N, C-alpha and C positions, 0 to 999 in steps of 0.2 A: 538577390536579397539582401536585404539588411539586418535582417535575425538569425540569430542561432537557439538550437533549443538542444540541451543533452536529456537524453529523457533514460535513465535505468533501468532495469526491468522490462525493458520494452519487448521481451519476445511471447509475451503474451499478457491477459488480463488489463487492468487498468493502464498499465504502464503502455500496452502498444496501443489502446484505441487514444491516449492521450497525444501518441506523435503523428498519428496517422492527423485526426483535429490540427496539430501546431501545425504541419506540412502543407494539409488544407489551404491556410491562414498566411503562407509565405515565410515559413521556417524552414531553412536547412536544420533538420532533427536529425541527431547521432543518436541510433537507438543501441543502447547497450544491454548487455546482459552477457550469461553463459552459452550459450547457445546459439554456435552461428546459424544454421540453418534457418530458423523463423527470424534472425535479423537481416539475412541477406534478401528474404522475399518482403519486407518491412522497408527496406533500404530502395528495393526495386519499386515498389510500390508507391512509395511518398520520394522517390527520387532524390534520396537522401541518404548518408553514408552508415558506416555501424560499426562496434567494436567490441570483441567476443573479450571479456573479464571476467577473473577468480575474483566473486565478493568476497571470500573467504579467505584472501590473501591481501596482506597493505599493498606491497609491492603493485602488482596487479591493479587497486586502483588507484594508485598516485599515477600507473602508466595510461590508466583512460583519462584522469585528471588534467594530467598533462598533453594527451593527446587532445583534450579539446581547449584547453586553454592556447594553444599555438593556434588551434583551427580557430578559435573565438577573436584572434587577429585581424582578421578580413570580414569583421561582421563590425556593427555599433551597438549591438543587443545581445545581451546571452543571457540567458534564463536555464535553472536545471530544477531538471522532476527528478526526485527519488521515489521511485516508487518502486523497487526491485523488496522483495520479502520473502520470510520466510516463519511459521508457525507451527511451533509442534501440535502433536495430535491432543483436540482435545478431550477424548474419552480413551477409557482404556477397560476392556472387560466384553462380555459378551451377556445379553440379559439380561435377568434380574441383579446381576451383580457387574454391570456397566456403572462405570463413574466418571467422576472429572478428574483428568489425571491433576497429579500436584508435581511439584519441583522433585519431589522423592523419584517420580518414576521415569528419571532421566540422568545420565552419568554426567562428570563433570563436564569431561568431550562434546559435548553437544549443548550444555548449556555455553561453553567458552564460545565454541562456534557460532553460534546461535548470537551471541554479542558480538564479536565480532562483524558477521553479517549486518545485522541490523542497528547498531550501536558506532562503531568503531570505523564503518567504511564510509558511511552517510556523511561521520563530523570529520571520517578527513580528506574527506574530496572540499566541504565548507572548508576547512584550514587552509588548503590548497590555493583555493581562490582566494583568500580573503590577504596571504602574505603578499598576491602580484597585482591584486584589481580590485577595485571597487565598484568597477563595471559589467555586475551579476547581480542576478537575482534567486534567491534559490529557495525553494517549495519542496516541502517534504510529505511525503504521503503517510498520514498516520490515522487510526482506527480507534474508535470508542470503547477497544480494549484499553485505550489508555487511561482511563478513569478505573481505581483502584477498588470500585466495584464488581469488575470484569475479572478482577485476579484471579479470584477462586472457581469461575466458571471456565477450566481449560486454558486459562491465559497467563499463568504462573510467572513464563518465562516473556511470551508476545507483548504482554499489558508492560509490565517494568520496561522491558525494553525500546517501546514506544514511546514511553512518559520520559524516560532519561535523555532520548532524542527532543522529544520539544521543552525539556528542562534549558538542554544546551543551546538550543538554538534561539529562544529566547531572548536572548542577552543580546540579538543581532537585529537593527530594524532591515535588513536586507533578507530575512530570512522565514520563512511562514512554514509553521505548520495546519495540515487540512485534516481534520476527523473525518471519518463516514461510518457510517452501519454496514451493517451487511450486503455486498454488491454482489450480482447472479455475474463471477468469472467465472473461469473452469475449474475453480476449486468450489463454487458453490454444492454440489453433490455430494463431495465427499463431507464438506461442513452439515448437511442436512442426516449424513446418515450415521458421523459422528452422533450430533444432537438426539437424535431418536429414541424416546424411550427412555430419556435420563431429563432433557427443558421442556416440560409443560408448553411456552409458547408456541412449539416447532409441531404441536398437532392439534385439529380441529376440535375447538372445544375443550382443548386443554386448558387446567386452572392449578394454581401452586399448591404442591402438597399432595398431587397425583402420586400415587404409588405406580410401579412397573406393571403392577397388574391395570389401573385404570389406562395406563396411556397406550396398553398393547389391544384395546377396544376403539381406540382412538384414532383415524386416519391421520399423517402427513399433511400438514398443508402443501399446498401449491407453492412452486419457486418465488412466481411472482407475487406472491402475499408474504412471502419473509426479506427478498431480496430486492435492491433496488435495481432497476434496468442499466446493464454497463454501458450503452450507448447515452444514453443520457449523463449518469453520472460524469461522464467522459467530456463529453460537449460541455457542462457546468462547470468542470475543474478546468478544462483550455481556457473557458472565461473570465476564471477565476484568475489565472494566471495573468492576463491581460487587462488585470484591472475590473472585472465587472464582479464583484461580489453579492449578486442580488441573491441569491439561494444562500449564503452562507451565515452564520452567524459568531461575534467571538467570544471565544471561552475565557481567553486570558491574552495578556502582552503575548503578542506571537502567534497564539492557539486560533483557529478557526474549524467551525465544524458548518457538516453540512445541514440543513436543514428542510431540508424536504424526507416525505417516508413513502412507504410505499402506496399508502393512500392517494397520492399525490398524482400517482402515474394510471390511477384505476380508472377506466372510462363512467 
């Protein structure tokens, strides 16, 4: 093999699916996350390797970067895909009292740790490699929540963190951020539950201005009508890292967004 890929967040969701596809396309994949069990299973399936690290500990992040750097000396091509993620609860309360969360709903320690995992860690990995080699490409999995219009909809921490990384990486030609809307990962059910009776668009026939009582009368939409299919998104993202940007559009320098919608996947 001539190609090496580090994929963080590889224990589940989009990161795991991207890792499997890149392995099928001839990469040795280092799957990285905290949970060892899923990483071992992934490494066995992909005939790759894994590295368990703590994204809340910058020393652990540097150990991951150093391990990958040493491994990269055996390869001609290195891709780094940052898919590790965390998201605060989007809503709080029950029934008619349910509402979107704001910064005031979280303590300073939670906000600090969120920034450490979502901002400082990814940028530390990029910095580590930039100081040692030019022979790598860096891909950061971002979100539509990086747009300010979504920050008051339960993304008061998540959205600004995504935006901060995008802006920092936009200065570098070998770094790319990719925004996605909702994807049908293992967290989709939780998100749908949180948005129910708060956000009209997740309800059949829901419309702006609907009250809690209005939404009680309207069933929730099916996941396939709200969330992009994980396997398709993973394939397109893996293709993007190989230079095929067919299903993506430029937002700003260094920032791209996925252009397919759920309508594109309906029969």
